[in-house]
C-alpha positions as CSV (number, residue, x, y, z in Angstrom):
1,M,9.0,-7.0,-27.0
2,D,7.0,-4.2,-25.4
3,K,9.3,-1.1,-25.1
4,A,7.3,0.2,-22.1
5,K,8.1,-3.0,-20.1
6,D,11.8,-2.9,-21.0
7,K,12.3,0.7,-19.9
8,I,13.9,1.0,-16.5
9,E,12.3,3.9,-14.7
10,G,13.8,3.6,-11.3
11,E,12.4,5.4,-8.3
12,G,9.4,7.5,-9.1
13,S,8.1,5.2,-11.9
14,Y,5.7,7.1,-14.1
15,T,4.2,3.7,-15.2
16,A,3.5,2.6,-11.7
17,T,2.1,5.9,-10.7
18,A,-0.3,5.9,-13.7
19,D,-1.4,2.4,-12.8
20,Y,-1.9,3.2,-9.2
21,N,-3.9,6.4,-10.1
22,K,-6.1,4.4,-12.5
23,R,-6.9,1.6,-10.1
24,T,-7.6,4.1,-7.3
25,A,-10.0,6.1,-9.5
26,E,-11.8,2.8,-10.4
27,F,-12.1,1.9,-6.7
28,L,-13.5,5.3,-5.9
29,K,-16.0,5.1,-8.8
30,Q,-17.3,1.7,-7.5
31,G,-18.4,3.4,-4.2
32,K,-16.6,0.9,-2.0
33,V,-14.7,3.3,0.2
34,D,-17.1,3.4,3.1
35,G,-17.3,-0.4,3.2
36,A,-13.6,-0.8,3.1
37,A,-13.2,1.8,5.9
38,R,-15.7,-0.1,8.0
39,E,-13.9,-3.4,7.4
40,A,-10.6,-1.8,8.4
41,A,-12.0,-0.4,11.6
42,E,-13.5,-3.8,12.4
43,A,-10.2,-5.5,11.8
44,L,-8.4,-3.1,14.1
45,D,-11.0,-3.9,16.8
46,S,-10.7,-7.7,16.3
47,D,-8.2,-10.2,17.6
48,E,-5.8,-9.3,14.7
49,G,-5.8,-5.6,15.6
50,A,-2.5,-5.8,17.5
51,A,-0.8,-7.6,14.6
52,L,-2.1,-5.0,12.1
53,E,-0.9,-2.2,14.3
54,A,2.6,-3.8,14.6
55,A,2.7,-4.2,10.8
56,E,1.8,-0.6,10.4
57,A,4.6,0.5,12.8
58,R,7.1,-1.7,10.9
59,G,6.1,-0.1,7.7
60,K,6.3,3.4,9.0
61,A,9.8,2.6,10.4
62,G,10.9,1.5,7.0
63,D,10.9,-2.2,7.9
64,P,7.8,-3.7,6.3
65,K,9.2,-7.2,6.3
66,G,10.2,-7.1,9.9
67,Q,13.9,-7.6,9.2
68,G,15.3,-4.9,11.5
69,A,15.9,-2.3,8.8
70,T,15.4,1.4,9.7
71,K,14.8,4.5,7.6
72,P,17.9,6.4,6.7
73,S,18.2,9.7,8.6
Protein backbone atom coordinates (compact mmCIF):
# COMPACT_ATOMS: atom_id res chain seq x y z
CA MET A 1 0.00 0.00 0.00
CA ASP A 2 1.02 3.57 -0.63
CA LYS A 3 2.08 5.10 2.68
CA ALA A 4 1.15 8.62 1.51
CA LYS A 5 -2.46 7.55 0.97
CA ASP A 6 -2.63 5.76 4.32
CA LYS A 7 -1.38 8.76 6.29
CA ILE A 8 -4.12 10.73 8.03
CA GLU A 9 -3.25 14.39 7.76
CA GLY A 10 -6.42 15.97 9.10
CA GLU A 11 -7.22 19.63 8.72
CA GLY A 12 -4.55 21.49 6.77
CA SER A 13 -3.57 18.51 4.63
CA TYR A 14 -0.16 19.09 3.02
CA THR A 15 -0.99 16.59 0.27
CA ALA A 16 -4.23 18.34 -0.66
CA THR A 17 -2.52 21.74 -0.58
CA ALA A 18 0.28 20.54 -2.85
CA ASP A 19 -2.26 19.03 -5.28
CA TYR A 20 -4.34 22.22 -5.32
CA ASN A 21 -1.26 24.38 -5.90
CA LYS A 22 -0.07 22.13 -8.74
CA ARG A 23 -3.45 22.13 -10.50
CA THR A 24 -3.84 25.90 -10.02
CA ALA A 25 -0.39 26.54 -11.52
CA GLU A 26 -1.24 24.30 -14.49
CA PHE A 27 -4.51 26.18 -15.05
CA LEU A 28 -2.69 29.53 -14.97
CA LYS A 29 -0.03 28.29 -17.44
CA GLN A 30 -2.78 27.26 -19.87
CA GLY A 31 -3.88 30.91 -20.08
CA LYS A 32 -7.54 30.12 -19.44
CA VAL A 33 -8.13 32.61 -16.61
CA ASP A 34 -9.69 35.37 -18.72
CA GLY A 35 -12.03 32.94 -20.46
CA ALA A 36 -13.12 31.38 -17.17
CA ALA A 37 -13.75 34.83 -15.70
CA ARG A 38 -15.90 35.78 -18.70
CA GLU A 39 -17.88 32.54 -18.38
CA ALA A 40 -18.46 33.20 -14.69
CA ALA A 41 -19.64 36.75 -15.35
CA GLU A 42 -22.00 35.52 -18.08
CA ALA A 43 -23.37 32.84 -15.75
CA LEU A 44 -24.08 35.44 -13.06
CA ASP A 45 -25.95 37.55 -15.62
CA SER A 46 -27.97 34.55 -16.87
CA ASP A 47 -31.11 32.85 -15.58
CA GLU A 48 -28.98 30.79 -13.20
CA GLY A 49 -27.42 33.89 -11.60
CA ALA A 50 -29.76 33.94 -8.60
CA ALA A 51 -29.08 30.25 -7.88
CA LEU A 52 -25.32 30.83 -8.12
CA GLU A 53 -25.49 33.77 -5.74
CA ALA A 54 -27.62 31.76 -3.29
CA ALA A 55 -25.07 28.92 -3.41
CA GLU A 56 -22.26 31.40 -2.77
CA ALA A 57 -24.14 32.81 0.24
CA ARG A 58 -24.67 29.28 1.65
CA GLY A 59 -20.98 28.52 1.22
CA LYS A 60 -19.90 31.74 2.92
CA ALA A 61 -22.31 30.97 5.79
CA GLY A 62 -20.67 27.56 6.25
CA ASP A 63 -23.65 25.70 4.76
CA PRO A 64 -22.56 24.61 1.25
CA LYS A 65 -25.10 21.76 1.12
CA GLY A 66 -28.00 23.94 2.24
CA GLN A 67 -28.65 21.94 5.40
CA GLY A 68 -29.08 24.86 7.79
CA ALA A 69 -25.62 24.66 9.37
CA THR A 70 -23.85 27.85 10.36
CA LYS A 71 -20.24 28.72 11.01
CA PRO A 72 -19.16 28.49 14.64
CA SER A 73 -18.59 31.86 16.27
